[in-house]
Structure formats: structure tokens, C-alpha cells
Rosetta silent file (secondary structure, phi, psi, omega in degrees, C-alpha in Angstrom):
SEQUENCE: XXXXXXXXXXXXXXXXXXXXXXXXXXXXXXXXXXXXXXXXXXXXXXXXXXXXXXXXXXXXXXXXXXXXXXXXXXXXXXXXXXXXXXXXXXXXXXXXXXXXXXXXXXXXXXXXXXXXXXXXXXXXXXXXXXXXXXXXXXXXXXXXXXXXXXXXXXXXXXXXXXXXXXXXXXXXXXXXXXXXXXXXXXXXXXXXXXXXXXXXXXXXXXXXXXXXXXXXXXXXXXXXXXXXXXXXXXXXXXXXXXXXXXXXXXXXXXXXXXXXXXXXXXXXXXXXXXXXXXXXXXXXXXXXXXXXXXXXXXXXXXXXXXXX
SCORE:     score description
SCORE:     0.000 S_00000001
   1 L     0.000  138.953 -179.231    6.118   20.177   -0.229 S_00000001
   2 E  -105.646  122.100 -168.938    3.222   17.783    0.353 S_00000001
   3 E  -122.397  121.709  168.906    4.328   14.237   -0.002 S_00000001
   4 E   -89.864  124.846 -179.338    2.272   11.051    0.087 S_00000001
   5 E  -114.062  121.291  176.691    4.577    8.154    1.226 S_00000001
   6 E  -106.022  115.344 -169.157    3.220    4.552    0.663 S_00000001
   7 E  -101.674  128.005 -177.746    4.876    2.081    2.880 S_00000001
   8 L   -70.172  142.551  176.692    4.728   -1.616    1.913 S_00000001
   9 H   -60.404  -33.591 -178.046    2.987   -4.032    4.294 S_00000001
  10 H   -71.074  -17.027  176.106    5.893   -6.577    3.974 S_00000001
  11 H   -82.560   -2.500  175.395    8.128   -3.883    5.456 S_00000001
  12 H   -99.686   -0.527 -179.108    6.217   -3.973    8.553 S_00000001
  13 L    92.120  169.583 -175.107    6.876   -7.644    9.514 S_00000001
  14 L  -110.155    9.127  174.521    4.812  -10.667    9.828 S_00000001
  15 L  -154.543  166.743 -178.431    3.833  -10.494   13.525 S_00000001
  16 H   -58.784  -49.545 -179.893    3.074   -7.960   16.129 S_00000001
  17 H   -61.329  -39.767 -177.796    6.385   -8.342   17.887 S_00000001
  18 H   -68.000  -36.710 -176.459    8.427   -8.251   14.603 S_00000001
  19 H   -61.174  -44.753  178.937    6.491   -5.138   13.502 S_00000001
  20 H   -58.534  -36.247 -177.515    7.376   -3.291   16.713 S_00000001
  21 H   -72.584  -43.153  178.799   11.041   -4.151   16.272 S_00000001
  22 H   -64.950  -39.156 -167.766   11.033   -3.032   12.626 S_00000001
  23 H   -72.931  -16.204  177.281    9.090    0.132   13.064 S_00000001
  24 H   -66.452  -37.452  175.636   11.732    1.768   15.263 S_00000001
  25 H   -86.533  -34.220 -174.168   14.012    2.101   12.133 S_00000001
  26 H   -58.143  -45.642 -176.420   11.163    2.348    9.605 S_00000001
  27 H   -62.498  -17.363 -167.044    9.929    5.664   10.981 S_00000001
  28 H   -68.788  -44.516  178.612   13.380    7.398   10.850 S_00000001
  29 H   -76.578  -13.395  169.895   13.378    8.191    7.082 S_00000001
  30 H   -70.643  -48.087  177.070    9.762    9.366    7.278 S_00000001
  31 H   -67.796  -24.151  172.342   10.645   11.783    9.943 S_00000001
  32 H   -54.580  -51.998 -172.461   13.756   12.811    8.013 S_00000001
  33 H   -62.353  -39.950 -179.120   11.248   14.189    5.336 S_00000001
  34 H   -62.188  -53.652 -178.451    9.265   16.007    8.080 S_00000001
  35 H   -58.984  -22.671  170.235   12.413   17.468    9.609 S_00000001
  36 L   -83.237    1.255  173.625   13.175   19.043    6.169 S_00000001
  37 L    99.879   10.906 -177.074    9.966   20.868    6.328 S_00000001
  38 L   -95.402  151.162  176.196    7.684   18.746    4.175 S_00000001
  39 E   -89.783  115.635 -173.857    4.071   17.791    4.881 S_00000001
  40 E  -109.023  128.896  171.599    4.034   13.937    4.896 S_00000001
  41 E  -114.792  117.181 -176.488    0.858   11.863    4.569 S_00000001
  42 E   -93.409  130.131  172.219    1.477    8.248    5.283 S_00000001
  43 E  -121.490  160.515 -178.202   -0.195    5.265    3.710 S_00000001
  44 E  -152.761  155.815  173.417    0.753    1.584    4.214 S_00000001
  45 L   -82.996  175.414  174.981    0.029   -1.935    2.968 S_00000001
  46 L  -152.433   31.610 -177.973   -1.314   -4.709    5.135 S_00000001
  47 H   -57.222  -60.709 -179.940   -0.937   -7.901    3.030 S_00000001
  48 H   -62.687  -33.996 -176.149    0.729   -9.997    5.710 S_00000001
  49 H   -66.643  -55.451 -173.430   -1.118   -8.391    8.565 S_00000001
  50 H   -66.548  -30.987 -179.591   -4.670   -8.753    7.126 S_00000001
  51 H   -73.888  -33.114  171.453   -3.910  -12.358    6.098 S_00000001
  52 H   -61.110  -48.322  175.592   -2.790  -13.148    9.724 S_00000001
  53 H   -57.399  -47.212 -178.529   -5.919  -11.575   11.124 S_00000001
  54 H   -57.685  -41.134  177.894   -8.043  -13.397    8.563 S_00000001
  55 H   -62.697  -43.282 -177.650   -6.429  -16.677    9.410 S_00000001
  56 H   -66.834  -39.798  172.736   -6.949  -16.203   13.118 S_00000001
  57 H   -65.472  -39.838 -178.971  -10.693  -15.331   12.559 S_00000001
  58 H   -65.981  -37.298  169.986  -11.090  -18.379   10.378 S_00000001
  59 H   -56.425  -44.448 -178.460   -9.665  -20.500   13.225 S_00000001
  60 H   -70.047  -36.516  178.202  -12.027  -19.079   15.694 S_00000001
  61 H   -64.607  -39.779 -176.994  -14.876  -19.827   13.262 S_00000001
  62 H   -83.333  -34.460 -174.540  -13.916  -23.481   12.705 S_00000001
  63 H   -98.424  -27.484  179.092  -12.815  -24.391   16.194 S_00000001
  64 L  -110.309    2.177 -178.168  -14.984  -22.222   18.406 S_00000001
  65 L    62.477   32.983  179.265  -18.121  -21.990   16.259 S_00000001
  66 L   -80.825  157.840  171.786  -17.878  -18.273   16.055 S_00000001
  67 L   -68.401  143.011  178.036  -19.406  -16.188   13.165 S_00000001
  68 L   -61.467  151.097  178.442  -17.063  -15.659   10.372 S_00000001
  69 L  -115.365  119.324 -175.481  -15.363  -12.260    9.929 S_00000001
  70 L   -61.367  162.175  175.539  -15.241  -10.945    6.347 S_00000001
  71 H   -57.542  -34.206 -179.825  -11.958   -9.559    4.819 S_00000001
  72 H   -61.298  -44.220  172.502  -13.254   -6.143    4.995 S_00000001
  73 H   -66.564  -27.690  174.005  -13.552   -6.182    8.691 S_00000001
  74 H   -70.313  -37.150  177.094  -10.142   -7.818    8.953 S_00000001
  75 H   -61.244  -46.991  178.374   -8.791   -4.896    6.864 S_00000001
  76 H   -59.994  -41.555  178.173  -10.298   -2.453    9.328 S_00000001
  77 H   -60.904  -41.094  179.507   -8.710   -4.215   12.250 S_00000001
  78 H   -60.364  -47.180 -175.711   -5.284   -4.103   10.411 S_00000001
  79 H   -55.077  -38.208 -169.269   -5.716   -0.271    9.877 S_00000001
  80 H   -78.259  -49.484 -176.323   -6.211    0.084   13.676 S_00000001
  81 H   -69.992  -39.522  176.752   -3.325   -2.006   14.894 S_00000001
  82 H   -59.940  -52.434 -175.821   -0.777   -0.970   12.322 S_00000001
  83 H   -56.222  -43.273 -179.303   -1.829    2.717   12.755 S_00000001
  84 H   -59.380  -46.681 -177.115   -1.415    2.254   16.604 S_00000001
  85 H   -66.150  -54.664 -175.545    2.142    0.981   16.158 S_00000001
  86 H   -57.968  -42.086 -177.558    3.168    3.690   13.535 S_00000001
  87 H   -54.084  -53.812 -173.901    1.562    6.471   15.749 S_00000001
  88 H   -59.816  -45.480 -172.047    3.661    5.373   18.796 S_00000001
  89 H   -82.041  -32.671  169.478    7.008    5.117   17.027 S_00000001
  90 H   -58.644  -47.998 -179.765    6.462    8.206   14.850 S_00000001
  91 H   -61.694  -44.523  179.464    5.521   10.315   17.911 S_00000001
  92 H   -63.211  -42.848  173.089    8.562    9.068   19.705 S_00000001
  93 H   -65.269  -37.042  178.296   10.876    9.983   16.883 S_00000001
  94 H   -64.629  -43.551  178.463    9.315   13.294   16.423 S_00000001
  95 H   -66.845  -36.480  176.233    9.646   14.094   20.158 S_00000001
  96 H   -56.552  -35.684  176.829   13.342   12.908   20.052 S_00000001
  97 L   -89.515    3.095 -175.376   13.956   15.499   17.455 S_00000001
  98 L    53.966   39.607  170.718   11.789   18.099   19.286 S_00000001
  99 L   -93.597  124.399 -178.099    9.315   18.415   16.391 S_00000001
 100 L   -80.706   97.338 -179.415    5.914   19.628   17.473 S_00000001
 101 L  -159.901  133.035 -179.285    3.468   17.491   15.521 S_00000001
 102 L   -91.092  157.751 -179.204    0.600   15.246   16.349 S_00000001
 103 E  -120.308  126.949 -176.700    0.105   11.788   14.701 S_00000001
 104 E  -136.007  139.915  171.034   -3.375   10.442   13.933 S_00000001
 105 E  -100.680  138.154  176.687   -4.690    7.340   12.228 S_00000001
 106 L  -116.714  123.047  175.398   -7.899    7.362   10.248 S_00000001
 107 L   -73.911  104.261 -167.252   -9.834    4.177    9.630 S_00000001
 108 L   -98.604  134.800  170.906  -10.411    4.920    5.987 S_00000001
 109 E  -102.394  151.535 -176.603  -13.090    3.757    3.627 S_00000001
 110 E  -131.332  123.989 -179.930  -12.406    3.922   -0.178 S_00000001
 111 E   -74.033  129.501  176.179  -15.251    3.958   -2.663 S_00000001
 112 L  -122.163  165.761  174.465  -15.285    1.276   -5.423 S_00000001
 113 L   -94.783  127.960 -177.309  -17.628    0.461   -8.221 S_00000001
 114 L   -60.682  -18.649  175.047  -19.711   -2.613   -7.563 S_00000001
 115 L  -102.442   22.367  173.685  -19.430   -3.458  -11.321 S_00000001
 116 L   -60.361  124.423  179.027  -15.735   -3.343  -11.372 S_00000001
 117 H   -55.189  -14.355 -178.757  -14.594   -6.287  -13.462 S_00000001
 118 H   -65.628  -28.584  176.948  -12.088   -7.256  -10.690 S_00000001
 119 H   -58.659  -30.197 -174.291  -14.900   -8.818   -8.827 S_00000001
 120 H   -92.018   -3.153 -175.986  -15.311  -11.501  -11.438 S_00000001
 121 L  -149.446   79.130  177.154  -11.519  -12.136  -11.503 S_00000001
 122 L   -55.559  122.675  179.297   -9.728  -12.320   -8.054 S_00000001
 123 L  -143.274    3.475 -179.702   -6.088  -11.512   -8.510 S_00000001
 124 E   -85.422  111.900 -179.527   -4.902   -9.571   -5.428 S_00000001
 125 E   -74.184  139.514  172.303   -2.508  -11.710   -3.227 S_00000001
 126 E  -135.826  157.071  166.581   -2.958  -11.423    0.664 S_00000001
 127 E    84.710 -157.889  179.425   -1.501  -13.121    3.564 S_00000001
 128 E   -77.075  162.005  171.402    1.290  -15.596    3.820 S_00000001
 129 E   -87.218  139.582  177.405    3.267  -17.505    1.188 S_00000001
 130 E  -123.804  155.683  173.547    2.596  -21.219    0.741 S_00000001
 131 L   -74.529  168.587 -176.935    4.283  -24.026   -0.981 S_00000001
 132 H   -63.899  -35.731 -177.073    2.657  -25.678   -4.009 S_00000001
 133 H   -70.962  -41.153  175.321    1.410  -28.621   -1.806 S_00000001
 134 H   -58.930  -48.066 -179.170   -0.100  -26.158    0.741 S_00000001
 135 H   -58.675  -39.681  174.277   -1.637  -24.094   -2.152 S_00000001
 136 H   -65.944  -38.821  173.552   -3.283  -27.146   -3.490 S_00000001
 137 H   -59.322  -43.047  178.013   -4.883  -27.889   -0.095 S_00000001
 138 H   -65.956  -41.549 -176.471   -6.169  -24.377    0.089 S_00000001
 139 H   -61.842  -39.869  178.285   -7.509  -24.483   -3.419 S_00000001
 140 H   -59.196  -34.217  179.077   -9.310  -27.814   -2.526 S_00000001
 141 L   -78.227   -1.921 -178.602  -10.811  -26.019    0.441 S_00000001
 142 L   101.025    4.442  178.163  -12.309  -23.314   -1.844 S_00000001
 143 L   -90.354  129.888  174.429   -9.676  -20.548   -1.508 S_00000001
 144 L   -72.334  127.368 -174.344   -8.600  -18.970   -4.782 S_00000001
 145 E  -127.611  144.957  179.135   -4.747  -19.255   -4.938 S_00000001
 146 E  -145.797  151.050  172.718   -2.132  -17.962   -7.373 S_00000001
 147 E   -75.485  144.014 -175.265    1.599  -17.973   -7.669 S_00000001
 148 L  -117.575  101.243  167.003    3.152  -14.587   -6.708 S_00000001
 149 L    51.784   33.083  176.285    6.197  -13.356   -8.537 S_00000001
 150 L    72.128   15.599  175.135    8.261  -16.564   -8.032 S_00000001
 151 L  -103.249   -3.244 -172.426    8.011  -16.210   -4.236 S_00000001
 152 L   136.784 -175.030  175.155    5.396  -18.805   -3.504 S_00000001
 153 E  -107.622  147.763  179.371    1.656  -19.154   -3.629 S_00000001
 154 E  -138.212  148.332  169.740   -0.832  -16.806   -1.915 S_00000001
 155 E   -60.082  139.063 -171.917   -4.550  -16.539   -1.452 S_00000001
 156 E  -125.639  145.916  173.750   -6.057  -13.992   -3.871 S_00000001
 157 E  -131.620  173.161  174.978   -9.262  -11.701   -3.638 S_00000001
 158 L   -59.206  147.118  177.763  -10.857   -9.172   -5.878 S_00000001
 159 L  -135.226   72.625 -179.624   -8.879   -5.862   -6.196 S_00000001
 160 L   -65.854  160.480  177.289  -11.170   -3.143   -7.603 S_00000001
 161 L   -75.794  139.696  177.044   -9.832    0.327   -8.559 S_00000001
 162 L   -69.786  134.888  177.592  -10.308    3.056   -5.970 S_00000001
 163 L   -99.344  -37.991 -174.524  -12.815    5.790   -7.088 S_00000001
 164 E  -168.813  137.230  177.804  -12.736    8.176   -4.134 S_00000001
 165 E   -77.465  115.154 -174.215  -11.381    8.445   -0.583 S_00000001
 166 L   -57.539  -48.318 -176.695  -14.539    8.704    1.678 S_00000001
 167 L   -84.408   27.081 -170.660  -12.862   10.631    4.546 S_00000001
 168 H   -67.592  -33.178 -179.804  -10.990   12.967    2.260 S_00000001
 169 H   -64.572  -40.159  177.589  -12.314   16.174    3.797 S_00000001
 170 H   -62.559  -46.516  179.512  -11.243   15.047    7.274 S_00000001
 171 H   -63.235  -37.465  179.017   -7.873   14.171    6.043 S_00000001
 172 H   -63.798  -46.070  178.367   -7.457   17.515    4.247 S_00000001
 173 H   -58.145  -40.841 -173.855   -8.419   19.326    7.481 S_00000001
 174 H   -71.743  -43.688 -179.321   -5.935   17.389    9.565 S_00000001
 175 H   -59.354  -45.384 -178.087   -3.133   18.002    6.953 S_00000001
 176 H   -63.631  -28.614  178.079   -4.044   21.795    6.975 S_00000001
 177 L   -83.188   -0.366  176.022   -3.774   21.754   10.757 S_00000001
 178 L    87.102   18.719  178.997   -0.169   20.476   10.462 S_00000001
 179 L   -85.477  159.864  176.860   -0.887   16.938   11.590 S_00000001
 180 E   -95.422  107.253 -172.854    0.852   13.689   10.437 S_00000001
 181 E  -105.533  134.890  173.924   -2.058   11.606    9.050 S_00000001
 182 E  -107.557  114.199  178.388   -1.890    7.777    8.547 S_00000001
 183 L  -146.543 -179.625 -171.967   -4.656    6.842    6.184 S_00000001
 184 L    40.757   45.476  174.675   -5.835    4.412    3.427 S_00000001
 185 H   -59.764  135.183  179.374   -4.187    1.594    5.316 S_00000001
 186 H    64.086   17.141 -176.306   -4.040   -1.540    3.382 S_00000001
 187 H    89.948   -1.588 -176.912   -5.613    0.472    0.452 S_00000001
 188 L    89.595  164.864 -179.296   -8.649    1.415    2.554 S_00000001
 189 E   -92.521  116.337 -171.418  -11.744   -0.522    3.316 S_00000001
 190 E   -68.756  129.433  174.454  -13.575   -1.036    0.034 S_00000001
 191 E  -134.340  159.150  179.053  -17.178    0.305    0.038 S_00000001
 192 E  -138.679  158.760  173.870  -19.780    0.872   -2.564 S_00000001
 193 E  -103.175  117.410 -176.241  -23.065    2.768   -2.579 S_00000001
 194 E  -129.317  117.291 -177.163  -25.918    0.484   -3.485 S_00000001
 195 L    58.895   35.704  178.425  -29.566    1.617   -3.433 S_00000001
 196 L    70.496   20.607 -179.899  -28.344    4.773   -1.412 S_00000001
 197 E  -127.475  134.740  176.427  -26.717    2.589    1.218 S_00000001
 198 E   -79.566  125.254 -179.268  -22.999    2.219    1.968 S_00000001
 199 E  -122.915  142.935  177.463  -21.972   -1.399    1.817 S_00000001
 200 E   -80.329  145.513 -179.681  -18.640   -3.166    2.438 S_00000001
 201 L  -109.018  140.615  176.722  -17.308   -5.129   -0.543 S_00000001
 202 L   -75.639   92.151 -171.091  -15.342   -8.421   -0.168 S_00000001
 203 L  -166.563  173.118  170.349  -12.135   -7.172   -1.767 S_00000001
 204 L  -139.833  126.564  178.449   -8.758   -5.576   -1.073 S_00000001
 205 L   -81.422  141.164  173.180   -7.760   -2.382   -2.714 S_00000001
 206 L   -64.561  121.034 -179.345   -4.138   -2.068   -3.893 S_00000001
 207 H   -63.708  -21.441  177.527   -2.504    0.299   -1.400 S_00000001
 208 H   -75.158  -40.859  171.717   -0.359    1.816   -4.236 S_00000001
 209 H   -63.485  -41.121 -177.893   -3.461    2.617   -6.288 S_00000001
 210 H   -71.422  -36.188 -178.105   -5.286    4.009   -3.168 S_00000001
 211 H   -65.100  -35.814  179.283   -2.129    5.999   -2.324 S_00000001
 212 H   -69.322  -37.427  175.857   -2.065    7.434   -5.874 S_00000001
 213 H   -65.466  -45.387  173.604   -5.781    8.375   -5.566 S_00000001
 214 H   -49.079  -56.494 -178.036   -5.066    9.964   -2.185 S_00000001
 215 H   -58.520  -33.789  175.207   -2.229   12.011   -3.604 S_00000001
 216 H   -70.230  -37.682 -178.284   -4.319   13.192   -6.402 S_00000001
 217 H   -74.906  -28.203 -176.132   -7.344   14.097   -4.202 S_00000001
 218 L   -95.089   -1.639  179.937   -5.229   16.049   -1.717 S_00000001
 219 L    63.257   43.675  176.100   -3.163   17.780   -4.565 S_00000001
 220 L   -63.644  158.670 -179.282    0.056   16.335   -3.271 S_00000001
 221 L   -85.826  -27.694 -170.155    3.312   17.446   -4.894 S_00000001
 222 E  -149.094  139.765  175.777    4.919   14.030   -4.903 S_00000001
 223 E  -110.275  128.102  178.295    3.941   10.358   -4.579 S_00000001
 224 E  -115.911  124.103  177.803    6.714    8.151   -2.981 S_00000001
 225 E  -112.858  115.205  176.896    6.157    4.423   -3.171 S_00000001
 226 E   -97.936  129.221 -173.066    8.563    2.511   -0.913 S_00000001
 227 E  -132.254 -159.673 -178.240    9.451   -1.106   -1.745 S_00000001
 228 L   -89.500  -11.145 -176.102   12.135   -3.637   -1.269 S_00000001
 229 L  -119.042  157.363 -175.495   14.447   -2.515   -4.069 S_00000001
 230 L   -77.874  -36.444 -178.349   16.347    0.765   -4.597 S_00000001
 231 L  -143.393  151.423  173.643   15.396    1.053   -8.175 S_00000001
 232 E   -67.085  139.365  179.397   13.009   -0.385  -10.762 S_00000001
 233 E  -128.380  148.224  166.912   14.752   -2.861  -13.027 S_00000001
 234 E  -103.445  160.073 -170.633   14.037   -4.358  -16.372 S_00000001
 235 L    55.013   37.642 -172.975   15.070   -7.867  -17.175 S_00000001
 236 L   -54.074  129.049  176.888   14.766   -8.439  -13.456 S_00000001
 237 L    85.953   -5.647 -175.857   16.835  -11.450  -12.241 S_00000001
 238 L  -100.796  166.864  177.274   18.553  -11.918  -15.617 S_00000001
 239 L   -62.258  -34.017 -179.073   22.176  -11.405  -16.570 S_00000001
 240 L   -98.478   32.975  170.602   21.268   -8.225  -18.520 S_00000001
 241 L   -61.431  128.536 -179.361   19.217   -6.792  -15.688 S_00000001
 242 E  -122.992  126.870  175.519   19.203   -2.955  -15.918 S_00000001
 243 E   -74.552  136.243  172.502   18.218   -0.451  -13.239 S_00000001
 244 E  -106.118  125.010 -174.598   16.080    2.590  -14.348 S_00000001
 245 L   -97.742  -21.499  178.168   16.631    5.861  -12.763 S_00000001
 246 E  -147.516  144.405  171.330   13.949    7.735  -14.908 S_00000001
 247 E  -151.027  151.132  172.957   11.049    6.843  -17.136 S_00000001
 248 E   -96.407  172.741  174.601    8.096    8.714  -18.668 S_00000001
 249 H   -47.624  -50.276 -175.183    4.662    7.576  -19.008 S_00000001
 250 H   -68.644  -39.834  173.282    5.032    6.243  -22.442 S_00000001
 251 H   -61.871  -46.500  177.718    8.255    4.304  -21.633 S_00000001
 252 H   -58.872  -42.819  179.134    6.589    2.738  -18.561 S_00000001
 253 H   -59.116  -36.162  179.039    3.625    1.693  -20.733 S_00000001
 254 H   -73.211  -34.187  174.268    5.951    0.105  -23.213 S_00000001
 255 H   -68.578  -38.821 -178.702    7.710   -1.946  -20.477 S_00000001
 256 H   -58.062  -55.701  179.897    4.362   -3.031  -19.113 S_00000001
 257 H   -51.115  -35.703  173.869    3.349   -4.073  -22.646 S_00000001
 258 L   -78.644   -7.595  178.208    6.541   -6.198  -22.966 S_00000001
 259 L    77.843   36.803 -179.821    5.766   -7.943  -19.583 S_00000001
 260 L   -76.072  -24.031 -167.242    8.684   -6.523  -17.715 S_00000001
 261 L  -115.109  132.031  178.296    6.996   -6.083  -14.351 S_00000001
 262 L   -69.304  133.008  177.139    5.532   -8.933  -12.083 S_00000001
 263 H   -56.419  -40.592  175.066    1.813   -8.559  -11.466 S_00000001
 264 H   -81.237    2.758 -168.189    2.197   -9.304   -7.754 S_00000001
 265 H  -135.560  -88.315 -173.457    5.122   -7.159   -7.174 S_00000001
 266 H   -85.919  -29.051 -170.331    6.392   -4.123   -9.221 S_00000001
 267 H   -59.691  -51.210  177.536    3.553   -3.835  -11.761 S_00000001
 268 H   -58.506  -30.338 -177.452    0.973   -2.281   -9.447 S_00000001
 269 H   -66.498  -47.639  176.457    3.594    0.241   -8.206 S_00000001
 270 H   -63.044  -46.128 -178.241    4.363    1.264  -11.744 S_00000001
 271 H   -61.794  -42.775 -177.943    0.646    1.480  -12.760 S_00000001
 272 H   -63.002  -45.288  177.069   -0.062    3.582   -9.539 S_00000001
 273 H   -58.966  -41.600  175.991    2.759    5.992  -10.352 S_00000001
 274 H   -62.180  -39.487 -179.404    1.567    6.306  -13.868 S_00000001
 275 H   -63.902  -37.601 -179.797   -2.037    7.044  -12.742 S_00000001
 276 H   -61.134  -55.349 -179.672   -0.731    9.844  -10.517 S_00000001
 277 H   -68.927  -32.380  175.670    1.490   11.571  -13.137 S_00000001
 278 H   -62.662  -38.346  173.675   -1.289   11.116  -15.766 S_00000001
 279 H   -79.301  -21.929 -178.879   -3.645   13.102  -13.576 S_00000001
 280 L  -135.297   79.827 -164.360   -0.990   15.518  -12.529 S_00000001
 281 L   -74.339   -6.779  172.609    1.305   16.036  -15.473 S_00000001
 282 L   -97.419   15.879 -177.828    3.564   18.613  -13.877 S_00000001
 283 L  -120.921  169.479 -178.468    4.306   16.251  -10.979 S_00000001
 284 E  -131.256  167.628  168.254    6.378   13.089  -10.428 S_00000001
 285 E  -121.043  158.293  178.420    6.396    9.874   -8.536 S_00000001
 286 E  -131.037  136.651  173.497    9.316    8.023   -6.947 S_00000001
 287 E  -119.242  121.112 -175.733    9.824    4.450   -6.407 S_00000001
 288 E  -164.033  178.067 -179.179   12.668    3.374   -4.131 S_00000001
 289 E   -79.104  158.171  177.341   13.598    1.437   -0.947 S_00000001
 290 L   -67.461  -31.697  179.168   12.704    2.451    2.505 S_00000001
 291 L   -71.311  -25.907 -176.269   16.386    2.542    3.452 S_00000001
 292 L  -115.419   27.049  178.761   17.305    5.001    0.670 S_00000001
 293 H   -53.398  -54.371 -179.407   14.110    7.048    0.930 S_00000001
 294 H   -56.825  -42.330  177.469   15.968   10.220    1.899 S_00000001
 295 H   -67.671  -37.449  175.206   18.570    9.870   -0.797 S_00000001
 296 H   -66.976  -39.644  178.266   15.925    9.166   -3.207 S_00000001
 297 H   -65.202  -34.951  178.645   13.950   12.166   -2.428 S_00000001
 298 L   -85.876   13.030  174.384   17.148   14.380   -2.857 S_00000001
 299 L    77.888   20.021 -171.586   17.605   12.881   -6.317 S_00000001
 300 L  -104.371  -18.856  178.360   20.538   10.624   -5.565 S_00000001
 301 L  -157.136 -170.771  177.293   18.739    7.267   -6.190 S_00000001
 302 L    83.274  170.600  174.514   15.437    5.619   -6.883 S_00000001
 303 E  -111.181  128.026  178.122   13.288    5.581  -10.082 S_00000001
 304 E  -100.190  129.244 -177.707   11.526    8.738  -11.041 S_00000001
 305 E  -116.671  121.226  179.159    8.387    8.560  -13.066 S_00000001
 306 E  -121.488  166.271 -179.959    7.075   11.592  -15.019 S_00000001
 307 L   -77.774  -49.013  177.562    4.450   12.099  -17.573 S_00000001
 308 L  -126.642    0.000    0.000    6.715   13.425  -20.394 S_00000001
């Protein structure tokens, strides 16, 4: 079975040293799937990491008089260093189990539409969480800021929908060669074709939507979105909270319509899963926690989303 696994950026830690510590255990359930004979393609978020890089670049610009570095370039940097860490620890775990497989990271561009309405309405949170006072200072300095699912305030940028994975042929060739591919890191680097030229766009693509687009383009059998919770819940955080083990497209759409899922948290994961099963109506998507990924895949936990 060909499986796209989307790993959340928050699960990778908030610093280089923390990321290295976390990844030693993070890679285990991913290699578990490979050990069972599945072809895994790994995607990952980069919210904390790209925010950290952008902050460092902004400090260099302000204090050292260096030229500013756009968020697109920061995203490319994050793909490189997160991929480097994932490669190391995945390779070590594969070798520990005597599994012959190479691991490779692709700095991936994702095509977006320059006329996507998202560019007029930045809503994608990136980087660190801030208090209300810190957020007010950032807003006064010209940064768009919004509250994120009750967890604090974050800087937001445009988040256009992915249209196509630019390096898809290379990704498919590597998968067919039996390699473990790490791609669309942080949702991929958003680019558009304008007057026949490829240009970077100042935006961040949601990694779950990019993962769903990747799964569709490589004809994956399953999309697995790993997050902080074991199952999707309705009435989240309330006395009548209810975990959902299965839902179809119509049920998911009804939950969204009633405002069940937080925009900066579970909502994009649900929408991404829906987009995959809508395009591939005989296939399913799974949302669960990293720690329970193996059990989820074996049908013992998690939230499964199907079209009908």
C-alpha cells in the first residue's frame, strides 16, 4: 500500500536541539509502516521552524543591515534542515531493523494561483505563540496577527490552495525506485507562473492540503494526517465532547457548517482529508496521533474519513 504520512510541524519541536531529541522516537511509527511492507511518502509541517528562521532573518536585517529574507526562502531553508534531521534518524532506524532503503529530501515547489483569494485575506498562522500584549506590539509594527484556537496569538500570512506539485515526476520516480521520499515540507514553496516565468509567492501553503494534493497526484492508497490528538472530536473541550471514529464526506461537511472545528487547528486537517476522498472516492484518510499511528493504521483507533 502507498501511504502519504503528513507529520505536524509542532511535533518536531521548537528548536534544533529539541527537534533532534524528539525525532528519535518520531521516526519509529513511520518505520513501523515500512517494516509492514508499505511504501511511505513523508510530508511535514514547518510552522514553528519557519517562524524561528524568519525571526532570525528579521533580526539580522534590523541589527546588521542585511537584506530581508522573504517567507518563501525561509520555507526552503526549513525544508532543508528538517529534511536533514528526518533523513538521519529515519536512516538510522531503518538500518537498526536491517531494512534496505534510501531516504531523500526534495526541496519541493508547489504551484498556486496568483489570483487565489487567500492573498487578500491572510489567515495562516506561522511561528511562535504570543500573548495579547505581544500580539498588539506586533500588529503595531505591521505584522498581521490573529488568535489561534485558544492557544495564543500568531503571525498570519496568505495560504493559497495547492494546484500542482512541481517536482511530481521526480517524486514518483524515487517512489518507484523504492526510496523513502520526504517532500512538500511545510506545504511546499508556493510558486506561480506569471508571464511564462516561475515566481515565488509570499505565502505559506497548508501542509495538510499539500499532502492531500500529493496523495492524489501519486495515486496513494491512503492519506494519514498525524496530529496531537488520537481522534477528532466534536464539542471539543466541553462536557459533552464526543470522539468520532468514522465520518463520511457529508457528515464532515455538516460538522464544518456547524463550526465544530477550529480554523487554526483541526479544520484544515478535516478539509484536506475531505479533498482527498472527494477526488479518490474508493479511498480513505486517517487522522490520529503520532503515538497511535500504527494502531490507527490497523483500524484500532483514529478517525477514518471516507466519501460515502
